[in-house]
N, CA, C and O atoms as a GROMACS GRO file, in nm:
protein
  272
    1MET      N    1  -7.326  -5.718   1.664
    1MET     CA    2  -7.407  -5.627   1.588
    1MET      C    3  -7.554  -5.662   1.612
    1MET      O    4  -7.592  -5.779   1.614
    2LEU      N    5  -7.635  -5.559   1.629
    2LEU     CA    6  -7.779  -5.577   1.650
    2LEU      C    7  -7.854  -5.517   1.532
    2LEU      O    8  -7.822  -5.408   1.485
    3ILE      N    9  -7.953  -5.589   1.486
    3ILE     CA   10  -8.045  -5.539   1.382
    3ILE      C   11  -8.183  -5.536   1.444
    3ILE      O   12  -8.236  -5.639   1.484
    4ASN      N   13  -8.241  -5.416   1.453
    4ASN     CA   14  -8.374  -5.398   1.513
    4ASN      C   15  -8.381  -5.460   1.653
    4ASN      O   16  -8.482  -5.519   1.690
    5GLY      N   17  -8.272  -5.444   1.730
    5GLY     CA   18  -8.270  -5.491   1.868
    5GLY      C   19  -8.236  -5.637   1.887
    5GLY      O   20  -8.234  -5.684   2.001
    6ARG      N   21  -8.210  -5.710   1.779
    6ARG     CA   22  -8.177  -5.853   1.791
    6ARG      C   23  -8.037  -5.880   1.739
    6ARG      O   24  -7.996  -5.824   1.636
    7LYS      N   25  -7.963  -5.964   1.808
    7LYS     CA   26  -7.830  -6.002   1.762
    7LYS      C   27  -7.845  -6.108   1.654
    7LYS      O   28  -7.901  -6.216   1.677
    8VAL      N   29  -7.794  -6.076   1.536
    8VAL     CA   30  -7.805  -6.170   1.423
    8VAL      C   31  -7.671  -6.177   1.351
    8VAL      O   32  -7.600  -6.077   1.340
    9PRO      N   33  -7.634  -6.298   1.301
    9PRO     CA   34  -7.508  -6.311   1.226
    9PRO      C   35  -7.517  -6.254   1.084
    9PRO      O   36  -7.417  -6.210   1.028
   10ALA      N   37  -7.639  -6.254   1.028
   10ALA     CA   38  -7.660  -6.202   0.892
   10ALA      C   39  -7.807  -6.161   0.879
   10ALA      O   40  -7.895  -6.216   0.946
   11HIS      N   41  -7.831  -6.063   0.792
   11HIS     CA   42  -7.967  -6.014   0.776
   11HIS      C   43  -7.979  -5.938   0.645
   11HIS      O   44  -7.891  -5.857   0.613
   12ASP      N   45  -8.084  -5.961   0.568
   12ASP     CA   46  -8.113  -5.881   0.450
   12ASP      C   47  -8.184  -5.755   0.497
   12ASP      O   48  -8.296  -5.761   0.549
   13LEU      N   49  -8.118  -5.641   0.480
   13LEU     CA   50  -8.173  -5.516   0.532
   13LEU      C   51  -8.300  -5.476   0.459
   13LEU      O   52  -8.314  -5.494   0.338
   14LYS      N   53  -8.392  -5.420   0.537
   14LYS     CA   54  -8.518  -5.366   0.484
   14LYS      C   55  -8.525  -5.219   0.522
   14LYS      O   56  -8.450  -5.173   0.608
   15ASN      N   57  -8.613  -5.146   0.458
   15ASN     CA   58  -8.626  -5.003   0.483
   15ASN      C   59  -8.647  -4.975   0.632
   15ASN      O   60  -8.731  -5.037   0.697
   16GLU      N   61  -8.568  -4.881   0.683
   16GLU     CA   62  -8.573  -4.833   0.821
   16GLU      C   63  -8.526  -4.935   0.924
   16GLU      O   64  -8.560  -4.921   1.042
   17ASP      N   65  -8.451  -5.037   0.884
   17ASP     CA   66  -8.388  -5.125   0.982
   17ASP      C   67  -8.283  -5.045   1.059
   17ASP      O   68  -8.212  -4.964   1.000
   18GLU      N   69  -8.275  -5.069   1.190
   18GLU     CA   70  -8.174  -5.003   1.272
   18GLU      C   71  -8.060  -5.100   1.297
   18GLU      O   72  -8.081  -5.212   1.344
   19ILE      N   73  -7.938  -5.056   1.265
   19ILE     CA   74  -7.818  -5.137   1.285
   19ILE      C   75  -7.738  -5.073   1.398
   19ILE      O   76  -7.704  -4.955   1.392
   20VAL      N   77  -7.707  -5.152   1.500
   20VAL     CA   78  -7.626  -5.104   1.612
   20VAL      C   79  -7.492  -5.176   1.604
   20VAL      O   80  -7.484  -5.298   1.618
   21PHE      N   81  -7.386  -5.098   1.582
   21PHE     CA   82  -7.251  -5.152   1.571
   21PHE      C   83  -7.181  -5.158   1.706
   21PHE      O   84  -7.093  -5.241   1.727
   22GLY      N   85  -7.219  -5.070   1.796
   22GLY     CA   86  -7.157  -5.062   1.928
   22GLY      C   87  -7.232  -4.960   2.011
   22GLY      O   88  -7.333  -4.906   1.966
   23PRO      N   89  -7.183  -4.932   2.132
   23PRO     CA   90  -7.256  -4.842   2.222
   23PRO      C   91  -7.275  -4.701   2.168
   23PRO      O   92  -7.373  -4.635   2.204
   24GLN      N   93  -7.186  -4.655   2.083
   24GLN     CA   94  -7.198  -4.519   2.031
   24GLN      C   95  -7.201  -4.515   1.879
   24GLN      O   96  -7.175  -4.410   1.820
   25ALA      N   97  -7.232  -4.626   1.814
   25ALA     CA   98  -7.235  -4.630   1.667
   25ALA      C   99  -7.360  -4.704   1.621
   25ALA      O  100  -7.373  -4.825   1.641
   26ARG      N  101  -7.450  -4.630   1.561
   26ARG     CA  102  -7.572  -4.692   1.507
   26ARG      C  103  -7.608  -4.624   1.376
   26ARG      O  104  -7.564  -4.513   1.348
   27ALA      N  105  -7.687  -4.693   1.296
   27ALA     CA  106  -7.729  -4.641   1.166
   27ALA      C  107  -7.869  -4.690   1.136
   27ALA      O  108  -7.914  -4.791   1.190
   28ILE      N  109  -7.937  -4.618   1.050
   28ILE     CA  110  -8.069  -4.661   1.002
   28ILE      C  111  -8.059  -4.676   0.851
   28ILE      O  112  -8.013  -4.585   0.781
   29PHE      N  113  -8.102  -4.790   0.802
   29PHE     CA  114  -8.096  -4.820   0.659
   29PHE      C  115  -8.221  -4.766   0.592
   29PHE      O  116  -8.333  -4.794   0.635
   30TYR      N  117  -8.202  -4.688   0.485
   30TYR     CA  118  -8.313  -4.636   0.405
   30TYR      C  119  -8.297  -4.686   0.262
   30TYR      O  120  -8.193  -4.664   0.199
   31GLN      N  121  -8.398  -4.751   0.212
   31GLN     CA  122  -8.396  -4.798   0.074
   31GLN      C  123  -8.457  -4.689  -0.013
   31GLN      O  124  -8.572  -4.651   0.006
   32LEU      N  125  -8.379  -4.640  -0.109
   32LEU     CA  126  -8.427  -4.535  -0.198
   32LEU      C  127  -8.496  -4.595  -0.319
   32LEU      O  128  -8.457  -4.702  -0.367
   33ARG      N  129  -8.597  -4.527  -0.366
   33ARG     CA  130  -8.669  -4.573  -0.485
   33ARG      C  131  -8.643  -4.475  -0.598
   33ARG      O  132  -8.626  -4.356  -0.575
   34ARG      N  133  -8.641  -4.528  -0.720
   34ARG     CA  134  -8.630  -4.440  -0.836
   34ARG      C  135  -8.762  -4.368  -0.856
   34ARG      O  136  -8.868  -4.421  -0.822
   35ASP      N  137  -8.756  -4.249  -0.911
   35ASP     CA  138  -8.877  -4.171  -0.938
   35ASP      C  139  -8.959  -4.243  -1.045
   35ASP      O  140  -8.916  -4.252  -1.160
   36SER      N  141  -9.076  -4.294  -1.009
   36SER     CA  142  -9.157  -4.371  -1.103
   36SER      C  143  -9.226  -4.282  -1.205
   36SER      O  144  -9.278  -4.333  -1.305
   37THR      N  145  -9.228  -4.150  -1.184
   37THR     CA  146  -9.291  -4.060  -1.281
   37THR      C  147  -9.195  -4.018  -1.390
   37THR      O  148  -9.236  -3.954  -1.487
   38ASN      N  149  -9.066  -4.051  -1.376
   38ASN     CA  150  -8.968  -4.013  -1.476
   38ASN      C  151  -8.978  -4.109  -1.595
   38ASN      O  152  -8.951  -4.228  -1.579
   39PRO      N  153  -9.016  -4.060  -1.715
   39PRO     CA  154  -9.032  -4.149  -1.829
   39PRO      C  155  -8.900  -4.192  -1.892
   39PRO      O  156  -8.898  -4.283  -1.975
   40MET      N  157  -8.790  -4.129  -1.853
   40MET     CA  158  -8.661  -4.162  -1.912
   40MET      C  159  -8.605  -4.288  -1.847
   40MET      O  160  -8.616  -4.306  -1.726
   41PRO      N  161  -8.544  -4.376  -1.928
   41PRO     CA  162  -8.478  -4.492  -1.868
   41PRO      C  163  -8.353  -4.446  -1.794
   41PRO      O  164  -8.303  -4.336  -1.821
   42PRO      N  165  -8.302  -4.526  -1.701
   42PRO     CA  166  -8.180  -4.486  -1.630
   42PRO      C  167  -8.066  -4.463  -1.729
   42PRO      O  168  -8.053  -4.534  -1.828
   43ASP      N  169  -7.986  -4.363  -1.700
   43ASP     CA  170  -7.872  -4.331  -1.786
   43ASP      C  171  -7.767  -4.441  -1.773
   43ASP      O  172  -7.717  -4.466  -1.664
   44GLU      N  173  -7.734  -4.506  -1.884
   44GLU     CA  174  -7.639  -4.616  -1.880
   44GLU      C  175  -7.497  -4.569  -1.849
   44GLU      O  176  -7.411  -4.650  -1.816
   45PHE      N  177  -7.471  -4.438  -1.860
   45PHE     CA  178  -7.337  -4.385  -1.836
   45PHE      C  179  -7.325  -4.317  -1.700
   45PHE      O  180  -7.221  -4.256  -1.672
   46ASP      N  181  -7.427  -4.324  -1.614
   46ASP     CA  182  -7.423  -4.249  -1.490
   46ASP      C  183  -7.319  -4.299  -1.391
   46ASP      O  184  -7.287  -4.228  -1.296
   47ILE      N  185  -7.264  -4.419  -1.410
   47ILE     CA  186  -7.161  -4.468  -1.319
   47ILE      C  187  -7.028  -4.491  -1.390
   47ILE      O  188  -6.937  -4.550  -1.332
   48THR      N  189  -7.017  -4.447  -1.514
   48THR     CA  190  -6.895  -4.466  -1.589
   48THR      C  191  -6.789  -4.369  -1.542
   48THR      O  192  -6.812  -4.248  -1.538
   49LEU      N  193  -6.674  -4.420  -1.508
   49LEU     CA  194  -6.561  -4.336  -1.467
   49LEU      C  195  -6.454  -4.343  -1.575
   49LEU      O  196  -6.415  -4.452  -1.618
   50ILE      N  197  -6.406  -4.227  -1.618
   50ILE     CA  198  -6.304  -4.222  -1.721
   50ILE      C  199  -6.183  -4.150  -1.664
   50ILE      O  200  -6.193  -4.036  -1.618
   51SER      N  201  -6.073  -4.215  -1.668
   51SER     CA  202  -5.948  -4.154  -1.623
   51SER      C  203  -5.900  -4.057  -1.730
   51SER      O  204  -5.909  -4.088  -1.849
   52PRO      N  205  -5.848  -3.941  -1.692
   52PRO     CA  206  -5.793  -3.848  -1.793
   52PRO      C  207  -5.685  -3.913  -1.877
   52PRO      O  208  -5.668  -3.876  -1.993
   53ASN      N  209  -5.612  -4.009  -1.822
   53ASN     CA  210  -5.510  -4.079  -1.900
   53ASN      C  211  -5.572  -4.158  -2.015
   53ASN      O  212  -5.512  -4.169  -2.122
   54MET      N  213  -5.689  -4.213  -1.994
   54MET     CA  214  -5.756  -4.290  -2.099
   54MET      C  215  -5.794  -4.200  -2.216
   54MET      O  216  -5.784  -4.242  -2.332
   55VAL      N  217  -5.836  -4.079  -2.188
   55VAL     CA  218  -5.876  -3.986  -2.294
   55VAL      C  219  -5.756  -3.951  -2.380
   55VAL      O  220  -5.767  -3.948  -2.502
   56ASP      N  221  -5.641  -3.925  -2.318
   56ASP     CA  222  -5.520  -3.893  -2.393
   56ASP      C  223  -5.480  -4.009  -2.484
   56ASP      O  224  -5.439  -3.987  -2.598
   57GLU      N  225  -5.491  -4.132  -2.434
   57GLU     CA  226  -5.456  -4.249  -2.514
   57GLU      C  227  -5.547  -4.262  -2.634
   57GLU      O  228  -5.500  -4.294  -2.744
   58LEU      N  229  -5.676  -4.240  -2.617
   58LEU     CA  230  -5.770  -4.249  -2.728
   58LEU      C  231  -5.739  -4.144  -2.834
   58LEU      O  232  -5.745  -4.173  -2.953
   59GLU      N  233  -5.707  -4.022  -2.792
   59GLU     CA  234  -5.674  -3.918  -2.888
   59GLU      C  235  -5.547  -3.953  -2.965
   59GLU      O  236  -5.540  -3.928  -3.085
   60ASP      N  237  -5.446  -4.010  -2.897
   60ASP     CA  238  -5.323  -4.050  -2.962
   60ASP      C  239  -5.349  -4.158  -3.067
   60ASP      O  240  -5.292  -4.154  -3.176
   61GLU      N  241  -5.435  -4.254  -3.034
   61GLU     CA  242  -5.468  -4.360  -3.129
   61GLU      C  243  -5.538  -4.304  -3.252
   61GLU      O  244  -5.510  -4.348  -3.363
   62GLU      N  245  -5.628  -4.208  -3.232
   62GLU     CA  246  -5.697  -4.147  -3.345
   62GLU      C  247  -5.599  -4.070  -3.433
   62GLU      O  248  -5.611  -4.074  -3.555
   63ASP      N  249  -5.503  -4.001  -3.372
   63ASP     CA  250  -5.402  -3.928  -3.449
   63ASP      C  251  -5.317  -4.024  -3.531
   63ASP      O  252  -5.283  -3.995  -3.646
   64ASP      N  253  -5.281  -4.140  -3.472
   64ASP     CA  254  -5.202  -4.242  -3.543
   64ASP      C  255  -5.277  -4.295  -3.665
   64ASP      O  256  -5.217  -4.316  -3.770
   65GLU      N  257  -5.406  -4.316  -3.652
   65GLU     CA  258  -5.487  -4.366  -3.762
   65GLU      C  259  -5.496  -4.265  -3.875
   65GLU      O  260  -5.499  -4.302  -3.992
   66ASP      N  261  -5.500  -4.136  -3.842
   66ASP     CA  262  -5.508  -4.032  -3.943
   66ASP      C  263  -5.380  -4.022  -4.025
   66ASP      O  264  -5.385  -3.980  -4.140
   67THR      N  265  -5.266  -4.059  -3.969
   67THR     CA  266  -5.140  -4.045  -4.040
   67THR      C  267  -5.111  -4.164  -4.130
   67THR      O  268  -5.016  -4.159  -4.208
   68VAL      N  269  -5.190  -4.269  -4.123
   68VAL     CA  270  -5.165  -4.389  -4.204
   68VAL      C  271  -5.214  -4.369  -4.343
   68VAL      O  272  -5.202  -4.459  -4.426
   0.00000   0.00000   0.00000
């Protein structure tokens, strides 16, 4: 693997580093920045994944509590 034309065993990628995996496979690394003008803090739930099965279980538990 080559990073910016040099063979390296490991490298901390920086913006626009070119990674060459082989003769026909290459990529350019782009580091994205958060919008600094957005006054809202990052949404703490933006990466939360909920399985539909979990929702059904929660509803069943709530129903059980209501019958007690």
